[in-house]
MARBAGU-237624 format. One record per atom (N, C-alpha, C, O): x, y, z. Coordinates in pm, whole numbers, padded with zeros to 5 digits, always signed. Each point is the difference from the previous one (the first is absolute). Layout:
! residues N
XYZ/...
! end
This chain:
! residues 224
+01832-01084+01391/-00068-00101-00080/+00087-00034-00121/+00039+00090-00074/-00009-00220+00054/+00085-00036-00112/-00080-00007-00130/-00123+00012+00001/+00194-00032-00112/-00064+00005-00132/-00107-00107-00014/-00107+00027-00055/+00134-00148+00103/-00097-00108-00010/-00127+00034+00075/-00110-00022-00051/+00123+00076+00171/-00118+00037+00080/-00079+00111-00068/-00123-00001+00002/+00194+00097-00063/-00069+00108-00072/-00084-00056-00113/-00115+00041-00019/+00173-00135-00057/-00072-00059-00113/-00124-00074+00049/-00108+00013-00059/+00123-00090+00167/-00114-00075+00054/-00108+00094+00052/-00119-00024-00021/+00161+00134+00088/-00097+00095+00051/-00075+00066-00115/-00122+00016+00006/+00195+00023-00111/-00064+00063-00115/-00096-00096-00068/-00108+00041-00044/+00144-00169+00034/-00090-00099-00059/-00126-00013+00083/-00110-00009-00054/+00125+00008+00187/-00116-00009+00088/-00091+00121-00016/-00122-00013-00008/+00183+00130+00004/-00078+00123-00019/-00077-00006-00132/-00118+00036-00004/+00184-00079-00103/-00064-00004-00131/-00118-00098-00001/-00106+00032-00054/+00124-00149+00114/-00109-00098+00007/-00116+00054+00082/-00116-00016-00037/+00148+00080+00149/-00106+00057+00084/-00072+00112-00072/-00123+00010+00008/+00198+00074-00079/-00062+00109-00075/-00093-00055-00108/-00111+00051-00018/+00154-00154-00052/-00083-00059-00105/-00130-00053+00060/-00108+00019-00058/+00118-00086+00172/-00120-00051+00068/-00095+00113+00038/-00121-00011-00019/+00177+00118+00073/-00083+00114+00042/-00067+00066-00120/-00118+00034+00006/+00193-00016-00114/-00059+00063-00119/-00112-00086-00057/-00100+00055-00047/+00114-00185+00051/-00106-00089-00048/-00126+00015+00084/-00112-00018-00049/+00129+00052+00177/-00116+00018+00087/-00075+00129-00029/-00116+00014+00038/+00182+00080-00105/-00067+00122-00045/-00048-00026-00142/+00070+00031-00096/-00188-00087+00085/-00047-00052-00129/-00012+00108-00106/+00029-00025-00117/-00072+00145+00155/-00014+00106-00100/+00136+00041-00057/+00017+00010-00121/+00079+00013+00209/+00132+00039-00045/+00066-00112-00079/+00060+00025-00105/-00070-00149+00154/+00068-00109-00068/-00064-00028-00136/+00069-00044-00093/-00197+00068+00082/-00068-00014-00129/+00062+00093-00104/+00017-00037-00116/+00015+00160+00158/+00065+00096-00089/+00141-00047-00035/+00041+00004-00116/+00034-00050+00216/+00136-00048-00022/-00001-00115-00102/+00087-00006-00088/-00185-00083+00100/-00009-00113-00093/-00039+00045-00140/+00055-00048-00099/-00149+00140+00091/-00052+00040-00131/+00102+00074-00085/-00003-00011-00123/+00094+00084+00186/+00097+00077-00080/+00125-00081-00034/+00087+00050-00071/-00078-00173+00120/+00117-00081-00031/+00014-00018-00151/-00094-00043-00066/+00209+00078+00012/+00027-00017-00142/-00062+00104-00090/+00011-00011-00122/-00077+00112+00178/-00067+00099-00083/+00098+00087-00078/-00021+00029-00117/+00129+00013+00182/+00095+00092-00062/+00132-00070-00031/+00043-00089+00074/+00021+00129-00183/+00133-00054-00032/+00107+00098+00046/+00097+00028-00071/-00116+00022+00193/+00093+00094+00062/-00011-00018+00151/-00099-00055+00048/+00199+00101+00028/-00004-00018+00146/-00121+00069+00063/-00035+00112-00037/-00029-00180+00132/-00111+00060+00073/-00009-00062+00139/+00047-00112+00022/-00109+00185+00069/-00030-00051+00134/-00132+00061+00047/-00038+00109-00043/-00031-00179+00131/-00104+00058+00084/+00065+00019+00136/+00058-00094+00054/-00068+00213+00003/+00079+00020+00119/-00045+00110+00092/-00111+00052-00009/+00202-00017+00100/-00015+00107+00098/-00105-00037+00105/-00003-00113+00048/-00083+00210-00013/-00090-00015+00113/-00091-00120-00004/-00025-00062+00103/-00027+00027-00221/-00096-00110-00007/+00063-00133+00042/-00069-00088+00052/+00198+00073-00073/+00069-00123+00042/+00028+00004+00150/-00037-00091+00074/+00101+00199-00031/+00036+00013+00142/-00123-00002+00090/+00000-00066+00104/-00103+00138-00143/-00120+00009+00083/-00079-00130+00002/-00072-00026+00096/+00084-00055-00200/-00059-00133+00003/+00063-00084+00110/-00069-00075+00070/+00200+00088-00054/+00071-00071+00107/-00046+00050+00136/-00030-00080+00089/+00024+00211-00071/-00043+00056+00129/-00142-00041+00034/-00031-00027+00116/-00056+00023-00217/-00138-00042+00023/-00006-00146+00045/-00074-00035+00092/+00152-00048-00156/+00006-00142+00037/+00050-00017+00143/-00055-00078+00077/+00158+00152-00042/+00058-00011+00134/-00094+00051+00108/+00004-00047+00114/-00090+00142-00149/-00087+00063+00099/-00144-00051-00007/-00088+00053+00068/+00064-00154-00149/-00133-00059-00007/-00104+00090-00064/-00119-00013+00028/+00162+00103-00115/-00093+00089-00067/-00040-00057-00136/+00062-00095-00049/-00165+00151-00011/-00041-00040-00135/+00116+00023-00096/+00074+00096+00015/-00057-00184-00115/+00117+00008-00087/+00022+00135-00069/+00115+00041-00020/-00223+00029-00016/+00014+00126-00072/-00019+00122+00091/-00007+00113-00049/+00000-00136+00181/-00017+00111+00094/+00112+00103-00019/+00118-00035-00004/-00157+00161-00007/+00095+00111-00003/+00076+00017-00130/+00075+00097-00013/-00093-00186-00082/+00073+00009-00128/-00076+00095-00092/-00114-00026-00036/+00178+00134-00001/-00067+00105-00077/+00008-00021-00150/-00088+00045-00074/+00192-00111+00028/+00013-00027-00143/+00099-00113-00022/+00067-00045+00093/-00058-00001-00218/+00097-00101-00039/+00100+00066-00094/-00039+00060-00100/+00166-00073+00131/+00104+00062-00083/+00057-00101-00098/+00056-00103+00039/-00071+00134-00168/+00057-00082-00107/+00107+00084-00068/-00031+00103-00060/+00156-00147+00070/+00110+00077-00059/+00070-00085-00105/+00014-00121+00014/+00030+00187-00119/+00073-00069-00105/+00109+00093-00052/+00007+00116+00038/+00078-00169-00127/+00112+00080-00048/+00013-00017-00150/+00035-00107-00050/-00063+00217-00023/+00013+00002-00146/+00070+00128-00040/-00065+00103-00022/+00197-00109+00012/+00076+00120-00036/-00007+00031-00150/+00042+00107-00043/-00095-00201-00036/-00013+00023-00144/-00119+00087-00035/-00004+00061-00106/-00093-00056+00196/-00118+00084-00023/-00038+00068+00131/-00069-00059+00084/+00114+00183-00067/-00030+00073+00123/-00105+00108-00024/-00010+00098+00074/-00069-00118-00180/-00106+00096-00030/-00121-00025+00088/-00020-00110+00051/-00060+00214-00034/-00125-00013+00073/-00091-00100-00069/-00068-00080+00064/+00068+00085-00199/-00086-00088-00078/+00041-00147+00018/-00084-00089+00010/+00216+00067-00005/+00048-00137+00021/-00041-00054+00135/-00043-00115+00012/+00056+00197+00091/-00040-00042+00134/-00150-00024+00005/-00046-00097+00060/-00030+00183-00123/-00145-00016+00001/-00042-00129-00069/-00098-00062+00039/+00173+00021-00142/-00029-00126-00068/+00020-00118+00093/-00079-00095+00000/+00186+00100+00080/+00024-00108+00098/-00109+00000+00106/-00047-00106+00042/+00007+00225+00002/-00108+00010+00099/-00125-00070-00051/-00064-00075+00074/+00029+00099-00199/-00119-00062-00056/+00016-00152-00010/-00096-00074+00025/+00216+00026-00061/+00024-00144-00009/-00017-00067+00137/-00064-00104+00012/+00122+00165+00089/-00007-00057+00134/-00144-00001+00050/-00048-00100+00053/-00021+00212-00069/-00138+00008+00049/-00091-00097-00073/-00092-00057+00060/+00116+00037-00188/-00081-00095-00075/+00024-00142+00050/-00093-00080+00008/+00217+00049+00025/+00034-00135+00046/-00058-00029+00139/-00052-00109+00023/+00060+00205+00067/-00040-00029+00139/-00148+00027+00027/-00055-00050+00098/-00010+00128-00184/-00141+00028+00021/-00024+00100+00112/+00094+00059+00053/-00219-00041-00017/-00037+00095+00106/+00036-00058+00136/-00053-00104+00039/+00141+00172+00033/+00044-00048+00131/-00060+00079+00115/+00024-00032+00117/-00100+00134-00147/-00063+00082+00103/+00102+00063+00095/-00030+00026+00116/+00151+00000-00169/+00104+00069+00074/+00091+00064-00105/+00024-00061-00104/+00026+00182+00128/+00088+00064-00099/+00124-00085-00028/+00058-00059+00092/-00018+00053-00219/+00123-00066-00042/+00093+00109-00054/-00029+00062-00102/+00139-00041+00170/+00095+00105-00039/+00108-00064-00087/+00084-00074+00049/-00087+00103-00178/+00088-00064-00097/+00097+00105-00055/-00042+00098-00060/+00171-00121+00082/+00098+00101-00042/+00124-00064-00061/+00052-00101+00048/-00006+00164-00156/+00128-00035-00062/+00109+00074+00077/+00010+00122-00008/+00072-00197+00081/+00102+00064+00083/+00111+00065-00084/+00080+00077+00053/-00075-00107-00180/+00099+00062-00089/-00036+00143-00034/+00084+00074-00053/-00208-00033+00082/-00040+00138-00033/-00036+00083+00125/-00055+00109-00013/+00086-00159+00130/-00032+00071+00124/+00065+00138+00003/-00061+00097+00046/+00183-00087-00097/+00072+00128+00005/-00070+00110-00079/+00026+00118+00022/-00115-00156-00113/-00069+00099-00083/-00106+00077+00078/-00032+00114-00035/-00023-00174+00138/-00109+00066+00074/+00031+00019+00150/-00078+00065+00070/+00188-00120-00023/+00027-00001+00144/+00010+00141+00060/-00055+00027+00106/+00125+00062-00174/+00019+00135+00056/-00132+00074+00013/-00024+00067+00100/-00061-00079-00199/-00129+00068+00006/-00086-00055+00114/-00077+00073+00061/+00092-00201-00034/-00084-00064+00102/+00057+00018+00141/-00076+00023+00095/+00209-00033-00081/+00062+00002+00132/+00087+00122+00028/+00043+00021+00114/-00017+00060-00215/+00071+00125+00024/+00149-00002-00022/+00065+00103+00015/-00008-00218-00052/+00143-00006-00029/+00025-00106-00107/-00072-00099-00012/+00178+00123-00066/+00031-00087-00114/+00077-00124+00043/+00069+00001+00102/-00081-00107-00180/+00077-00123+00022/+00059-00046-00133/-00051+00033-00107/+00159-00109+00116/+00061-00058-00119/-00083-00120-00048/-00068-00063+00080/+00074+00032-00209/-00072-00118-00051/+00052-00128+00066/+00120-00015+00022/-00211-00075+00008/+00041-00130+00051/+00061-00083-00113/-00039+00012-00116/+00135-00096+00152/+00066-00086-00098/-00065-00137-00007/+00025-00076-00093/-00106+00043+00192/-00067-00130+00003/-00119+00008+00094/-00015+00095+00076/-00069-00196-00083/-00115-00007+00090/+00046-00018+00144/-00058+00057+00092/+00162-00137-00075/+00052-00024+00135/+00057+00127+00061/-00014+00023+00120/+00079+00060-00200/+00052+00125+00052/-00113+00090+00050/+00017+00073+00097/-00130-00079-00163/-00116+00078+00045/-00047-00049+00136/-00027+00080+00089/+00015-00211-00073/-00046-00056+00127/+00099+00031+00112/-00039+00014+00116/+00167-00003-00150/+00101+00037+00100/-00031+00132+00069/+00049+00025+00111/-00129+00061-00174/-00027+00134+00054/-00135+00010+00069/-00036+00107+00048/-00039-00215-00042/-00134+00008+00058/+00005+00036+00148/+00101-00027+00066/-00207+00088-00012/+00007+00077+00125/+00048-00068+00127/+00063+00065+00083/-00091-00194-00065/+00041-00066+00125/+00066-00133-00031/-00023-00060-00106/+00105+00014+00199/+00068-00128-00019/-00098-00116+00002/+00026-00104-00061/-00139+00120+00127/-00099-00108+00009/-00086-00010-00125/-00052-00108-00031/+00036+00218-00041/-00091+00001-00115/+00072+00008-00134/-00065+00010-00104/+00198-00014+00105/+00075-00004-00126/+00005-00145-00046/+00097-00071+00026/-00201+00029-00094/-00011-00139-00042/-00089-00009-00123/-00100+00071-00011/+00138-00158-00080/-00082-00030-00117/-00006-00150-00020/+00098-00070+00023/-00215+00021-00067/-00016-00144-00023/-00064-00024-00136/-00072+00085-00054/+00099-00202+00000/-00068-00046-00120/+00006-00153+00000/+00067-00060+00084/-00138-00001-00177/+00000-00146-00010/+00069-00044-00128/-00015+00063-00105/+00091-00171+00115/+00059-00066-00116/-00022-00150+00017/+00062-00064+00084/-00151+00011-00166/-00035-00143+00010/-00045-00036+00142/+00041-00102+00055/-00124+00188+00001/-00058-00018+00134/+00102+00013+00112/-00035-00021+00116/+00158+00056-00147/+00101+00027+00102/+00006+00150+00027/-00004+00081-00092/+00012-00045+00220/+00003+00140+00036/+00139+00058-00026/+00100-00048+00054/-00096+00150-00138/+00123+00074-00023/-00012+00131+00076/-00104+00065-00007/+00208-00027+00079/-00011+00126+00074/+00130+00076-00002/+00108-00056-00018/-00121+00186+00036/+00116+00087+00016/-00024+00084+00124/-00098+00074+00007/+00186-00086+00090/-00012+00074+00126/+00140+00042+00043/+00068-00077+00068/-00023+00196-00107/+00139+00040+00023/+00041+00004+00147/+00119-00009+00030/-00215+00023+00062/+00031+00006+00142/-00038-00129+00072/+00000-00005+00123/-00032-00097-00199/-00042-00126+00059/-00146+00006+00045/-00069+00099-00022/+00024-00207+00085/-00140-00011+00044/-00014+00006+00152/-00112+00000+00051/+00224+00007+00020/-00005-00004+00145/-00077+00113+00063/-00077-00023+00093/+00095+00145-00141/-00070+00114+00059/-00151-00009-00024/-00079+00035+00087/+00041-00082-00207/-00142-00016-00029/-00063-00100+00097/-00106+00028+00057/+00169-00144-00037/-00056-00101+00088/+00006+00041+00147/-00084-00041+00079/+00184+00122-00043/+00010+00048+00138/-00086+00124+00025/-00007+00050+00112/-00061-00002-00217/-00085+00119+00008/+00080+00124+00045/-00048+00082+00078/+00168-00073-00128/+00088+00114+00027/+00001+00091-00122/+00021-00046-00113/-00043+00174+00136/-00003+00097-00110/+00116+00099+00017/+00008+00072+00099/+00079-00071-00198/+00116+00089+00001/+00002+00077-00132/-00024-00057-00106/+00054+00185+00114/+00005+00082-00121/+00115-00043-00090/+00112-00021+00046/-00141+00009-00173/+00103-00017-00102/+00022+00139-00060/-00079+00046-00083/+00185+00020+00124/+00018+00143-00029/+00063+00028-00135/+00038+00114-00029/-00025-00216-00055/+00059+00022-00132/-00078+00105-00077/+00058+00081-00072/-00190-00080+00088/-00080+00095-00077/-00109+00069+00082/-00031+00117-00026/-00026-00183+00122/-00115+00054+00072/+00040+00120+00086/+00115+00012+00043/-00212+00076-00020/+00023+00113+00091/-00056-00034+00139/-00082-00090+00015/+00128+00164+00084/-00050-00021+00136/-00151+00021+00007/-00070-00077+00065/+00020+00180-00132/-00143+00029+00004/-00082-00116-00054/-00100-00039+00060/+00143-00017-00173/-00072-00111-00060/+00006-00124+00090/-00100-00068+00020/+00219+00041+00034/+00017-00117+00087/-00090+00009+00124/-00069-00096+00034/+00070+00211+00031/-00076+00013+00123/-00151-00002-00026/-00076-00053+00080/+00034+00111-00190/-00142-00005-00036/-00044-00143-00027/-00105-00044+00045/+00187-00029-00120/-00031-00137-00034/-00004-00089+00124/-00092-00080+00016/+00191+00093+00071/+00008-00088+00116/-00106+00031+00105/-00046-00090+00070/+00006+00216-00059/-00112+00033+00091/-00127-00072-00045/-00075-00053+00082/+00053+00053-00211/-00119-00067-00055/+00008-00151+00022/-00099-00064+00037/+00217+00007-00060/+00017-00144+00020/-00019-00038+00146/-00064-00101+00029/+00120+00180+00062/-00006-00033+00143/-00144-00002+00052/-00031-00075+00092/-00055+00156-00151/-00141+00001+00040/-00069-00129-00043/-00092-00047+00067/+00135-00010-00178/-00062-00122-00052/+00058-00126+00063/-00071-00096+00027/+00203+00099-00004/+00069-00116+00057/+00077+00046+00123/+00114+00044-00010/-00178-00053+00126/+00061+00056+00121/+00112-00087+00057/+00058+00034+00103/-00028-00146-00170/+00111-00086+00042/+00132+00040-00066/+00104-00057+00031/-00109+00153-00122/+00122+00041-00070/+00099+00067+00094/-00039+00071+00093/+00165-00094-00120/+00108+00068+00071/+00058+00102-00097/+00089-00032-00079/-00139+00154+00085/+00041+00104-00095/+00121+00074+00055/-00008+00064+00105/+00118-00072-00176/+00121+00070+00042/-00004+00146-00046/-00044+00028-00112/+00087+00063+00196/-00004+00142-00038/+00092+00028-00119/+00093-00075-00028/-00121+00184-00040/+00078+00041-00116/+00149+00009+00033/+00084-00036-00082/-00052+00082+00201/+00140+00021+00039/+00068-00128+00048/+00116+00004+00040/-00185-00115-00044/+00061-00126+00042/+00127-00026-00081/-00002+00008-00122/+00110-00038+00190/+00130-00017-00065/+00020-00147-00038/+00054-00078+00079/-00098+00043-00195/+00019-00136-00049/+00128-00009-00081/+00051+00100-00049/-00002-00223+00037/+00112-00021-00091/-00048+00019-00143/-00120+00013-00024/+00212-00011-00069/-00035+00016-00141/-00105-00103-00040/+00028-00119+00006/-00148+00161-00047/-00106-00094-00031/+00036-00103-00106/-00057-00110+00000/+00148+00141-00090/+00034-00096-00104/+00124-00082+00035/+00056-00069-00085/-00015+00076+00211/+00112-00080+00048/-00056-00125+00066/-00097+00008+00075/+00157-00124-00103/-00051-00126+00054/-00017+00001+00150/-00093-00060+00053/+00183+00129+00018/-00006-00001+00146/-00126+00068+00051/-00048-00031+00108/-00006+00125-00187/-00122+00068+00040/-00117-00097+00006/-00090+00014+00083/+00093-00115-00172/-00110-00097-00003/-00012-00075+00132/-00107-00049+00034/+00217+00042+00039/-00001-00074+00125/-00014+00093+00121/+00004-00048+00114/-00020+00177-00136/+00003+00094+00112/-00116-00019+00095/+00005+00045+00115/-00113-00114-00161/-00112-00028+00088/-00017-00150+00021/-00106-00047+00040/+00214-00028-00068/-00007-00144+00026/-00026-00025+00149/+00080+00038+00085/-00193-00103-00056/-00033-00030+00139/-00079+00110+00069/-00031-00013+00118/-00003+00120-00188/-00076+00108+00061/-00134-00051+00052/-00041+00032+00112/-00026-00111-00194/-00130-00055+00038/-00002-00146-00045/-00041-00030-00112/+00085-00058+00198/+00017-00138-00041/-00133-00067-00035/-00004-00091-00083/-00104+00135+00146/-00130-00058-00034/-00039+00034-00142/-00050-00084-00074/+00075+00211+00036/-00035+00044-00133/+00094-00059-00104/-00040-00028-00113/+00167+00008+00153/+00098-00047-00096/-00003-00150-00018/+00044-00050-00104/-00095-00024+00202/+00003-00145-00011/-00107-00046-00097/-00116+00043+00007/+00156-00131-00097/-00095-00049-00099/-00032-00146+00029/-00079-00061-00073/
! end
């Protein structure tokens, strides 16, 4: 695939994603409400975005299987618990009661609690995008926000795997146990997923050629 085709495909994916997110009225309401709230980088991302796409593709209710909404931001100037809690209160006040948990985290302070929670230490992230680079699967490493009603997104592995319903481990940080537990749960909810085993030998996930490794795998799912 040449550069021009890649750009056109990415534009198509982005337009389709925006359309799908608008169809999930509860999620999109949150995306709209937080626009411009913070004067620092932020995204709503991970499972709630990817699973909205899978629900749309499978004719399920927009919020089916979505356990929470992930709101991530990056403030390296204030990595205190109190500072994060202040942002949590601001976000919750803006969006109101959503009847679903909202997981709000400053990715600049993840290293302070990661070892206690997961059993091993990590280095501090240098940016919000670097944090998303480590999220558990290539299909769910995605963050979105709105700028003047235009969808802004960051997806280090592209959108192809999400639309093709292909799940591949992003081994930068996740463990095999966590990946397999997560994917077993997902497969029960969305039986159309193509879950690749932990030992699947993929190319470097952050290499451009990896983005095309499933080009044509499922043309029905990939065609927009």
